[in-house]
C-alpha positions in Angstrom: 23.8 -32.6 17.5 24.1 -36.1 18.5 21.2 -38.7 17.9 20.2 -41.6 20.4 18.4 -44.4 19.5 15.8 -45.7 22.0 12.7 -47.4 22.8 10.7 -44.3 22.9 11.8 -42.9 19.6 14.5 -40.6 18.4 15.9 -37.9 20.6 18.5 -35.3 19.9 20.9 -34.3 22.7 21.5 -30.6 22.5 24.6 -30.4 24.6 23.2 -29.6 28.1 22.0 -32.9 29.0 18.3 -32.2 27.6 16.8 -34.5 25.2 14.2 -33.2 22.8 11.7 -35.3 21.0 12.4 -35.2 17.3 9.7 -36.3 14.8 10.1 -39.7 12.9 9.5 -40.5 9.3 6.1 -41.4 8.2 5.6 -43.9 5.5 2.8 -43.5 3.1 1.9 -47.1 2.3 -0.3 -49.9 3.6 0.9 -53.4 4.5 -0.4 -56.5 6.3 0.8 -55.7 9.9 -0.8 -58.8 11.3 1.1 -61.2 8.8 4.5 -59.2 9.6 3.7 -58.8 13.3 7.2 -60.2 14.7 9.1 -57.9 12.0 7.1 -55.0 13.0 7.8 -55.4 16.6 11.5 -56.0 16.1 12.6 -53.6 13.1 9.7 -51.0 12.4 11.0 -48.4 15.0 14.6 -48.8 14.6 14.2 -48.6 10.9 12.3 -45.3 11.3 15.2 -44.1 13.5 17.6 -44.8 11.0 15.9 -43.3 8.1 15.3 -40.2 10.1 18.7 -39.9 11.2 19.8 -40.1 7.5 17.5 -37.4 6.4 18.4 -35.1 9.2 22.0 -35.4 8.5 21.2 -34.6 4.8 21.9 -38.0 3.6 21.0 -38.7 0.0 21.8 -42.5 0.3 21.9 -45.0 3.1 23.5 -48.3 2.8 23.4 -51.3 5.5 26.0 -53.9 4.6 26.3 -57.1 6.6 29.9 -57.9 7.4 30.6 -60.9 9.8 28.3 -60.7 13.1 27.8 -56.9 12.6 26.5 -54.6 9.7 28.1 -51.2 9.0 25.9 -48.3 8.2 27.1 -45.9 5.8 25.6 -42.4 4.6 26.2 -40.6 1.4 26.1 -36.9 2.4 26.8 -34.4 -0.8 28.3 -37.6 -2.5 30.8 -38.0 0.3 30.6 -41.3 2.2 30.0 -40.9 5.9 30.4 -43.7 8.4 27.2 -44.1 10.5 28.1 -46.9 13.1 27.6 -50.6 13.2 24.6 -52.8 14.4 24.0 -56.5 15.2 23.6 -58.5 11.9 20.3 -60.0 13.0 19.0 -56.6 13.7 20.2 -55.3 10.3 18.5 -58.3 8.8 15.2 -57.6 10.4 15.5 -53.8 9.2 16.0 -54.9 5.7 13.1 -57.3 5.6 11.0 -54.6 7.0 12.1 -52.0 4.5 11.3 -54.6 1.5 7.8 -55.0 3.0 7.1 -51.4 3.2 8.6 -51.0 -0.6 6.2 -53.7 -2.0 9.2 -56.1 -2.5 9.2 -59.9 -1.7 10.5 -60.4 1.9 10.8 -64.0 1.6 13.1 -63.9 -1.7 16.8 -63.4 -0.6 18.8 -64.9 -3.4 18.0 -62.4 -6.1 18.4 -58.7 -6.3 15.2 -56.7 -5.8 14.3 -53.1 -6.2 11.0 -51.2 -4.9 9.9 -47.9 -3.6 7.8 -46.2 -1.0 6.8 -42.5 -0.4 7.4 -41.0 3.1 7.4 -37.6 4.7 9.4 -36.0 7.3 8.1 -32.6 8.8 6.9 -30.8 5.7 9.0 -32.7 3.4 7.8 -35.4 0.9 10.2 -38.2 -0.3 10.3 -41.1 -2.6 12.5 -43.9 -1.0 14.1 -46.0 -3.8 15.0 -49.3 -2.4 17.4 -51.9 -3.6 18.8 -55.3 -2.0 21.5 -57.2 -3.1 22.3 -60.8 -1.9 25.6 -61.4 0.0 27.1 -64.5 1.6 25.3 -66.2 4.5 21.8 -65.5 3.1 21.8 -61.8 4.0 21.2 -58.9 1.9 23.0 -55.5 1.4 20.3 -52.8 1.7 20.6 -49.4 -0.3 18.1 -46.7 0.3 18.2 -43.5 -2.0 16.0 -40.5 -1.0 14.5 -38.4 -3.7 13.0 -35.2 -2.5 9.5 -34.8 -4.3 9.6 -31.1 -3.1 12.7 -30.3 -5.1 11.7 -29.4 -8.6 14.7 -29.5 -11.0 12.9 -29.1 -14.3 14.5 -26.2 -16.4 18.0 -26.1 -17.7 18.6 -22.9 -15.3 17.4 -24.8 -12.5 20.1 -27.5 -12.6 22.9 -24.7 -13.5 23.0 -24.8 -17.2 23.9 -21.3 -18.7 21.7 -19.5 -21.5 24.6 -20.3 -24.0 24.4 -24.1 -23.3 20.7 -24.0 -23.5 21.0 -22.6 -26.8 23.4 -24.7 -28.2 21.4 -28.0 -27.0 18.6 -26.5 -29.1 20.6 -26.0 -32.2 22.0 -29.3 -31.9 18.7 -30.8 -32.2 17.3 -28.4 -34.5 17.5 -30.2 -37.9 14.9 -33.0 -36.8 17.5 -35.9 -37.3 20.2 -37.5 -35.6 20.9 -38.6 -31.9 21.7 -36.5 -28.9 23.3 -38.4 -26.0 23.1 -37.6 -22.2 25.9 -39.6 -20.6 27.0 -40.5 -17.0 27.1 -43.2 -14.5 24.2 -44.2 -12.2 23.1 -41.6 -9.5 25.1 -38.7 -11.4 22.0 -36.9 -12.3 21.7 -38.2 -16.0 17.9 -38.4 -16.2 17.6 -34.9 -14.7 20.0 -33.6 -17.2 18.1 -35.4 -20.1 14.6 -33.7 -19.0 16.2 -30.5 -18.6 17.7 -30.6 -22.1 14.5 -31.5 -23.5 12.6 -28.8 -21.6 15.2 -26.4 -23.3 13.9 -27.1 -26.7 10.9 -24.8 -27.9 8.0 -27.0 -27.4 5.6 -24.5 -28.7 7.1 -24.5 -32.2 8.4 -28.1 -32.3 6.4 -31.5 -32.2 8.3 -33.5 -29.3 6.9 -36.9 -28.5 8.0 -39.3 -25.6 7.7 -43.0 -25.6 9.7 -43.4 -22.5 8.7 -43.9 -18.9 8.7 -40.3 -17.4 8.2 -41.2 -13.6 6.2 -38.4 -12.2 8.1 -35.6 -14.3 5.9 -32.9 -15.9 6.5 -32.2 -19.4 4.6 -29.3 -20.7 3.4 -29.4 -24.2 5.4 -32.6 -24.7 3.2 -35.5 -26.0 3.3 -38.9 -24.5 3.0 -41.4 -27.5 0.5 -44.3 -26.9 2.2 -47.6 -27.5 0.4 -50.8 -28.3 0.8 -53.4 -25.9 1.5 -56.1 -28.7 4.3 -54.0 -30.4 7.9 -54.3 -29.9 10.1 -51.3 -29.7 11.1 -51.0 -33.4 7.2 -51.0 -34.2 6.4 -48.6 -31.5 9.2 -46.3 -33.1 8.0 -46.8 -36.6 4.4 -45.8 -35.4 5.7 -42.9 -33.7 7.8 -41.5 -36.6 5.0 -41.7 -38.9 3.3 -38.9 -36.7 6.3 -36.9 -37.8 7.5 -35.6 -34.8 10.7 -33.3 -34.6 12.0 -34.8 -31.5 11.5 -38.2 -29.7 12.5 -38.6 -26.1 13.5 -42.1 -25.1 14.3 -44.4 -22.3 18.1 -45.3 -21.8 19.6 -47.0 -24.6 21.2 -50.2 -22.9 22.4 -52.2 -25.8 23.7 -52.2 -29.5 20.4 -53.7 -30.6 18.5 -50.7 -29.6 21.1 -48.3 -30.9 21.0 -50.0 -34.3 17.1 -49.8 -34.3 17.4 -46.0 -33.7 20.0 -45.6 -36.5 17.3 -46.9 -39.0 15.2 -43.9 -38.1 17.8 -41.0 -37.4 17.2 -39.4 -41.0 13.6 -38.7 -40.1 13.7 -37.5 -36.3 15.9 -36.3 -33.6 16.4 -38.7 -30.7 17.3 -37.6 -27.2 18.2 -40.4 -24.8 20.7 -41.6 -22.1 23.6 -43.9 -22.3 25.7 -45.2 -19.3 29.3 -43.8 -19.9 31.9 -41.9 -18.0 31.6 -38.9 -19.6 30.6 -37.3 -23.0 33.5 -38.5 -25.0 33.0 -41.9 -23.8 29.2 -42.1 -24.6 30.3 -41.1 -28.1 32.6 -43.9 -28.4 30.3 -46.2 -26.8 27.7 -45.5 -29.4 30.1 -45.9 -32.0 31.1 -49.3 -30.8 27.4 -50.3 -30.7 26.9 -49.4 -34.3 29.8 -51.3 -35.5 30.7 -48.8 -38.2 32.4 -45.8 -36.9 31.4 -43.8 -40.1 27.8 -44.5 -39.8 27.9 -43.6 -36.1 29.6 -40.6 -36.5 27.0 -39.5 -39.1 23.9 -40.2 -36.9 25.3 -38.0 -33.8 24.4 -34.5 -33.0 26.3 -34.2 -29.7 26.7 -35.5 -26.0 26.5 -34.0 -22.6 27.7 -35.2 -19.4 27.5 -33.8 -15.9 29.2 -34.1 -12.4 28.1 -33.0 -9.0 30.4 -30.8 -7.0 30.0 -29.5 -3.3 28.6 -26.0 -2.7 30.3 -24.0 -0.1 28.1 -23.3 3.1 26.8 -19.9 2.9 26.8 -19.7 6.8 30.5 -20.2 7.1 32.3 -19.7 4.0 35.0 -17.3 4.1 36.7 -14.9 1.6 40.4 -14.7 0.7 42.7 -13.0 -1.4 44.3 -15.6 -3.6 47.7 -15.6 -5.2 47.8 -13.4 -8.5 50.1 -16.1 -10.3 47.5 -18.7 -9.2 44.5 -16.9 -10.5 46.4 -16.3 -13.9 47.2 -20.0 -14.0 43.5 -21.3 -13.7 42.2 -18.5 -16.0 40.7 -16.1 -13.7 41.6 -12.2 -13.7 42.7 -11.0 -10.2 41.6 -7.8 -10.9 38.1 -8.6 -12.1 37.7 -11.3 -9.4 39.6 -9.8 -6.3 38.6 -12.7 -3.8 37.7 -16.3 -3.8 36.0 -18.4 -1.0 36.8 -21.5 0.8 35.8 -23.5 3.7 36.3 -21.5 7.1 39.6 -21.8 9.1 39.7 -21.2 12.7 41.9 -18.0 13.6 45.3 -18.9 14.4 45.4 -17.4 17.9 42.3 -19.5 18.7 44.0 -22.7 17.3 47.4 -21.9 19.2 45.2 -21.6 22.5 43.6 -25.1 21.8 40.2 -23.3 22.1 37.0 -25.2 20.7 35.3 -23.5 17.7 31.7 -23.4 17.6 30.5 -25.8 14.9 28.4 -24.7 12.0 25.0 -26.6 12.4 23.6 -26.1 8.8 26.6 -28.0 7.2 27.5 -30.1 10.2 30.8 -28.2 10.4 32.0 -29.7 7.0 32.0 -26.4 5.2 29.9 -27.5 2.4 26.0 -27.7 1.9 24.4 -29.2 -1.1 25.7 -29.9 -4.7 25.6 -28.2 -8.2 26.0 -29.6 -11.5 28.8 -28.8 -14.0 28.6 -30.0 -17.7 30.8 -31.0 -20.4 29.3 -30.5 -23.7 30.6 -32.1 -27.1 29.2 -30.8 -30.2 29.4 -33.1 -33.1 30.7 -30.8 -35.6 32.7 -31.9 -38.9 35.9 -32.1 -37.0 34.6 -34.4 -34.3 32.5 -36.2 -36.8 35.7 -37.2 -38.6 37.5 -38.1 -35.4 34.9 -40.5 -34.5 34.7 -41.8 -38.0 38.6 -42.5 -38.0 38.4 -44.4 -34.7 39.9 -41.8 -32.2 40.0 -42.4 -28.8 38.5 -40.2 -25.9 41.4 -38.1 -25.3 41.5 -37.1 -28.8 37.9 -36.2 -28.9 38.3 -34.1 -25.6 41.3 -32.2 -26.9 39.6 -31.3 -30.1 36.7 -30.1 -28.0 38.9 -28.1 -26.0 40.5 -26.5 -29.1 37.0 -25.6 -30.5 36.3 -24.1 -27.1 33.5 -26.3 -26.2 32.4 -26.6 -22.6 34.5 -28.9 -20.6 33.7 -30.1 -16.9 36.6 -28.0 -15.6 35.9 -24.9 -17.3 32.2 -25.0 -16.4 33.3 -25.7 -12.9 35.5 -22.5 -12.9 32.7 -20.2 -13.2 31.4 -21.7 -9.8 34.7 -20.8 -8.2 34.6 -17.2 -9.8 31.2 -16.5 -8.3 31.9 -18.1 -4.8 29.7 -21.1 -5.0 32.4 -23.5 -4.5 36.1 -23.7 -3.7 39.5 -24.6 -5.5 39.9 -27.2 -3.0 36.5 -28.9 -3.8 37.4 -29.0 -7.5 41.0 -30.5 -6.5 38.8 -33.3 -4.7 36.2 -33.8 -7.3 38.7 -33.9 -10.3 41.7 -35.6 -8.6 41.5 -38.7 -10.9 
């Protein structure tokens, strides 16, 4: 399906020369139209068309990047960058300013990074558009819009693909009402979703769970929001919350050593669950140790760490089964008798390829072979052996090696179950883990 930008709105060409009207995105916000009259006239409709195009093509992120006299547009679809064309620099500038107005940002400020958000709808789906701008040369700005589908509920551990065994392990690691459990990962990797799913996996009926963090619009059943005093700093708020004697406290991401050291002073009285920006679980444990400054103290304070990685799912409309080489199956740890076939992206029949015939594309996945993503997890339990390694200043490789020896869950091991059940392909794992 090819989309055309035009003055009358967005149209989709269906291959026969017929153009069909496509509904454009609708913003759920109010702004001063008269004060932004010129901007609205020049940029409002092109912006709606661009955002609609991105959502229609299943983009989770749109980026508009000024370069020279043009601006490049890129979509991120299932984690894969997809070029989406170029537009004149001035049009991109106007669209960026229009987006800032809609997101409640300062359109006149172009020298500092800004962030904002606006809700919108397309067809029957509701979205939050998370908007960021970054100044670039020439007084222009790079625009990034991230879509969050408000109708997709990823609440429970099973909703994001955690196994029952992993849910049970996380519950046990946080069962002693002391210590720190870290959810690790880079930005936009699903860290916050994993944190909330981990917390929801605890038994909130039997345990007192409090939160003193910003929970956005995420529902936390039987989890108490602790009311902080405006005049209190973080340490005093934490002290007041601990006096209530909760079993677990859910926190905002830990961003620096100062906050980590504050938590260390309370970890004997309550279990903390929080985020930390790190490449993976092992890196998160070592970052915590570095912040604490004393590896032995850091090791004693930790319960465990989990990280996640998103991999693409095969499109159910076009994936094909094949019989893999038995030796390959044994090498990757799968029993060829128990799992006789695997799945992969569909390949055109040889006779059709030889004749040069065109294959009808798969519309649901836009002929990529993949549709959506699923999380795979790495969980390092801080048992006595892992604790000793952290205390001794071991590196990430040594932590991972010991976790594998102890048969803890690794990203690759968790990913293989999705290969075995046909959710994804070996080719996707090679792409995702090639580094």
